[in-house]
N, C-alpha and C positions, 0 to 999 in steps of 0.2 A: 863289588858285592857278588857273592856266589849266585848261580842261577836259582831262582825260586820256582817252586812247583805248587800250583793251586788246584784243588779239587772243586768242581762246581756240580751241585746236585739239584736238578729240577725234575718235574714229573708230568707237566702238562704243556700243551701248545703255547699258552700265554707265558708260562715260565721259561720255555725254550727261547721265546722271542726276546725276553728281557735278559736272560743269561747270555744270549748271543751278543746283544748290544754292549753288555758289561765286559764280556771277554774281548770284544773287538777294541774297546777303549783301553783296556789294560794292556793289550798287545801293541796298541798304537803308541802308548806312553813308554812301554818297556818291552820290546820284542823278544827279549831274552827270557822272559817268564814263560814257563811251561804251564799249560792249562789242560787238564783232562777231567773226565767225569761222566755223569749221567745226563743225557739230553737228547735232542733230536737233530733234524737236518740243519736248522738255523745255527745251533751251537757248533756243529761240525763245520759249517761253512765259515764261521767266524774264526776258525783256526784252532779249535780245541780238539783233543783226541777223545772221542766218545767211546767208552768201553761198554756202555749199555744204552740201547736206544729206548726212548720213552713211549714208543708206539703203543704198547700194550699195558702201560702203567696207569692210565687215567681212569679213575673209578669215581662213582658217586654213592655216598652213603655207607653206613656201617655194613649192611648185608653184602654189598658189592666188594667191600674191603675183605670181609670174612671169606668170601668165595675165592678171592685172589691172594689170601694170606700166604700160601706157600711161595708164591712168586715174590712177594715183598720180603719175606724172611730170607729167601735166596739172594735177593739184591742186597739186603743189609749185610749178609755174610760176605758177599763179594766185595762190597765197599770197605768193610773192616779188614779184610785180607789185603786189599790193595793199599790201604793206609799203613798196615804193618810192613808190607814189602817195599813200597815206594816212598814211604815217609814224606808226604807232602808237607809244605810249610803252613798251610791253613786250608780249611774247608769252607766253601761259600754255599749256603743254603738259599735257594730261590723258591719262595712260596712252598707248596707241597708239604704243608705243616704237619699233617698226620704222620707222615713218614719221617720227615726231617727232624722233628723234635725227639722222636724215639731214637733216631740215629745219633743225635747230639748226646743223649744220655749214654748211649753205648760207647761213644768216643770218650766220654767222661773226662773232658779237658786234657787229653793227652796231646792235643794240638789246638791252636786257636780256631774258633769257629765264628764265622761272620754270617749274619742273616740279612739278605737283600730281598725285599718284599716280605716283610716280617708277618708272622701269624696275626690274624685279625682278632686278637684278644679283646679289643675294644668293642667288638660286635657280639662275641659269644665266648663261653668258657674262660672267663678272666683268670681262673686258677692257674692257667698255663703260664702266667707271668712268672711264677716261682721257678718253673723249669727253665724259662728264658734267662732269668737272673743267674741261675746256677751254672748253666751249660753253654750260654752264648757269650762270646767275648766282645763282639762288636755288632751293633744294630744300625742299619741304614734304612731310613723311612722316606716315603714319598709325600706324605700329607702332614700339614701342620698339626692337625688334631691328633695324629698318631704320636708325634713327638711329645705333645702335651700329656697324652695318656701315660706314656712311659715315664715321663718326669714325675708324674703323680705317685708312681710306685718306686721312685728312686732309681730308675734305670736311664742311663744316658743314651740318647739316640741321635744320630747325625741325619739332618734333613737335607735332601738333595733336590727336591722337586720331583716331578713325574717324567720318567723317560719316554712315555708315549708322546710327549710333545715333539720329540725328534723323529718318532717312528711313524706317526699317523699322517701319511702323505699319499695322495693318489698318484699312480704312475702315468695316468693318461687323462686327457681332457674329456669332459663329460660327453660331449656330442660324439667324439670318436669312439669312446667305450660303448655307448648305446648302439651306434651303427655297427660296430664289430659284433655285437650280440644279436643284431637284426631287430632292434627295438626303435620305436619312434621317439624323437627328441621332444616333441610337443606334448606327449601324453604324460599324465601323472604317473610317476614311477615310485613304487614302494619296494624297499629292500627287506628281505627276511634274513635275520641273523639268528639261526637256531642253536648256536653253540658249537663247540669243537669236540665234544665227547660223544661217543656213540649212544650211551644211555640217555644223555641230555637230548640229543637230536631225535631219538625215537619218541621221547615224551612230548617234545615241544613243536617239532616241525608240522605234524598233522594238525595241531591247534592253530598254527599260523596259516596253514593252507586253507583250513575251513573258514577262518576269519577273512582271508583274502577273497574267497569265493563269495562271502556275504557282502563284502565291500564292493565287489565287482557288479553286484546287482543294482547298485545305486551310483556307481562311479566308474567311468571308463578309465581303468587303470591297467598298468603292466607291472610285472613283478620280477625281481631278481633274487635268487637265493645265493647267499655267500657260503660257498662250500669250503670246509676245512680240508686241506690237502691230505691229511693223515687218515681220513675217513672214507671208506669204500663208497663208490657211486650208488650201489644198490640201496643203501640206507636212505638216500634222497629220492631215487627214481621210483621206488615202490609207492610211497605216499603221494608223489606228484601225479602219478597216472590216474589217481582217483578224482582229482579236481580239474575241471575243464577251464583253466584260466590261462591268460597270456603270460607265460612264465619262462624264464631262462635261468640256467645255473652257471655261475662263474666260480671256478676253482682258484683258491689262493689269491683272490682279488677283492678282499673285504673293503679296502679303502677306496677302490674304484667304484665298488657297489654303493658305498655311502655317498661318495662324491656325486654320483649320477642320480641319486634318489631325492624325492621331495619329502618322503616320510619313511620311517623304518619300524619294523616289529623286531624287538631285540631280546634275546635270552639274557637273564641276569648274569653278570660276570664282567670280565674285562671289556667286552664289547659295548657295555653301556657308557663307559668312560671314553672309548674310541669314538662312539657316535656323538657324545657331547663335545669332544674336541673338534669334530667335523661340523659342529653347529647344526645338526639335522634334528628336527622334531621327531620324537619317537615315543613308543610305549614299551614298557618292560613286561615280559612274559616269563613265567617260570612254573614248572610242574615236575615233581619227582614222585617216585613210588610212594604210596600212602604210608607204608610202614616207616620208611626213612623220614618222611615229613613229620609224622607224629613223634618220632624220636628226636629230631633235631630242632623243630620249631620252638619248643619251650626254652632252648638254650640261647635263642637270639634275643639280644637285649635292646635292639633298635626297632623303631616303629616301621621302618622300610628297609629294603635289601639292596636296591639299586645304588651303585656307587655315585651316580650323578646326584641323587637325592641325599646321600650321606654327606657328600662334600658340600652340597648347598646348605645342609642343615635343615632342610624342609622338603616337602614333596613337590618338586617342580615337574616331575614326569609321572604319569599314571602307571600304577603297578597292578598287574593281574597275576596273582600268585596262588597256586594250588587250586582251591575251590572257586576262586574268582576267575580263574583262567578258563573262560568259556567264550567260544567264538562269537556268540550274540553280543555279549558284553564288550568284548574287544572291538569288534567291527563298529558298534554304535559309537564308542569313544573316538575311534580313529576318524569316522565320518564327521563327527561333531567338531573335532579339532580342524580337519581339513577344510571345513565349510565356514570356519570362523577366522578371518584374517587377523583380528585383534589377538585371539588366543595363540595363534601361530607365532606372532611377533613377540608375545609375552614369553613363550617357551624359548625362543631364540635369544632373547635378552638374558633370561636366567642361565641359559647354557653358556653364553659369553662370560658371565660372571664366574661360573664354575671353571671354565678354561683359564681365566685370568688368575684364579686362586691356586692353580697347579704349579705356579712358579714360572721360571724361564727355561728355555731349551738348554740342553747340556747336562742333564741329570746323570746319565750314565758315565760321562766324563768325570763329573765331580765325584761320583761314587768310586770310580776306578782310582782316582788320586788318593782318596781316603784309604782305600784298601792297600795301595802300594806304600803309602806312608806308615800304615799300621804294620806292614810286614817288616819295615826297617826297625 
């Protein structure tokens, strides 16, 4: 078989992580396949040739998109030019649906398109299913309910389980990690996961820090912020200086932070599922600019936004979204849970069920085999 060439397009840190796992598995099965595309450090380290870095691509909401529109239009033009000159055998889209679905339309079926981490049409804007049916050749999904949703619309989807089951693993033993940070092993440790995008962190970190300060009035606790490697230190250090709490920042060590903590404050997104897999009790916090919230909230068709709750099919984790995201409310709920052993155990039991429903390890490998077979 002649050498195949795949384009992978992702646009955020979580997408880069999944794109890298997929690329690694594809190259493990067939090292002769060439992979290039749009991604970050993880995709590059997996063996792909990255012709555009995602560092400045991550945006939140319509107004942020409009502000960065020239950048996205230039990227779309670049990808289409490369498709024309390099003639890849297929394009793999990883999340980043606002950009990738428009790109799929522009590609207009001139080459096969595969969606890995498909758009959340089951949560909002279900009309996008028609774009997917018309322009996406193969869909690979992580959740059983996703496959059922697509089947309802006559779209075939391959279920592989969730690749986070292979990825979410601490690199260090809890005690060693805490000692490395200069924190005490015997103290209650609370992890703060404020997201991986600058706009997200600016909106959410100060809320988490204010909540932590209120918790510390009634509980002798220590805190660790899980810092995204792609975000400048200033974004974290400025709000941290305002709160006088026992706090450390750990860069690129999210799973060690979760492994070391007794509880976590987590921004809605991939991190909620990572925390669930680590079996750590937590609350979900999210706040965006008011204009974006008013624009997007009516489009959400589910009663909750945290992936752990969506997978469970019920609210097992408290959510503090937008107007409810207030330090007083958050701190009261955290203290209530931490002081109630029965409630802590109930959350852990529910999280164990969520983890079990994600399938078995090896999702990226299964997806890679589906893609390679599809190319044949």
